[in-house]
N, C-alpha and C positions, 0 to 999 in steps of 0.2 A: 286298440286293438283295432277298428271299426275299420282302417283301411288294409287289414290283413285280407288276401283274399282265401274264400273258404277251404279253398285243394290245402295250404300250407296252415290254416290255422289247425291245431291238434283235435279243438273242442268240436268241430267240425265232424269229426268221423267215430264222437265218440258212443254212439249206437252202432255200429256199423259192424256185422258180422264179417272178422275176416277168415279165410284157409285155415288151417293148422298147418304148419310148417312143420315137416318130419328133424327131429332132433338129427343132428350131423350136417342139416342143409343151409345152410348159411343165405341161399338168395338165387337169385339169376346166374351169376356167373361163381363158379368154382373159389373155392377158398385160396386154396393157393391154383395158380395155372401153370400146368408141365414148363420147365425149359427145355430152351432147344437144347439140341446134342453138345453144340461148340461153347454156350454158354456154360450150362451146367462142367463141363471139364476145366474151362477157365476158372471158375469159380472154386472147385475142387481145388485145382491147384492153387489156386490162393491162399484159400485154408488150409493148405499142407503145409504153405511157407509160414501160415501164422505159427502153426504146432512147431516149426521149428527153430521159430523166434521166442515160443515160448518154452521151449528145451534150451538155449540158448543163454537165456533170461535166468534160469533156475540155475543154468550151470555156471554161471559168473555170480550170482548171488551166494550158492554153496563156497563156491574157490576163494571168494573174498574174507568167506569165514573160515576157512580154513578145514575147510570137510576133507576128508581123506576122499583119493580119488576115487576106487572102485564105490564110492556111497554116492559121489556126483553122479557117477557113471547109470549107477543102478537107478537112482531117482529118474535124471532125466531120460534113461529108458524109459522106464513103467509111466511115467507122464506123458510120453508120447506114443507111446503103443494105447494109450487110453483113449485120449486125444483124438488119435488118427483112427481109434474102431471107431469112435460117437463120429467122426466125421464122414466116414466110407461108408457109414451105416445109414446114416440119414437120409429120408426120402427125399429130404427138401432141398436139398443141396442137389 
């Protein structure tokens, strides 16, 4: 540890008081920078395609298990609506 510069040595600043960081303020840069308009649209379209893919997979699994068509439609539509609602409600996309 003798060749470690004092700036990187955690013991060098052990007695130094640091200002309090308010809760929710992670530092200099925001935790999640806002997305550009076009980027946000592209991300949402890709995520929506994922919702469609999940619905298709659920439908295929239920169909191969000889489940009635109306139950497949009900389950796939409910899962799709819930996932799409979560997707479009999200502020991170």
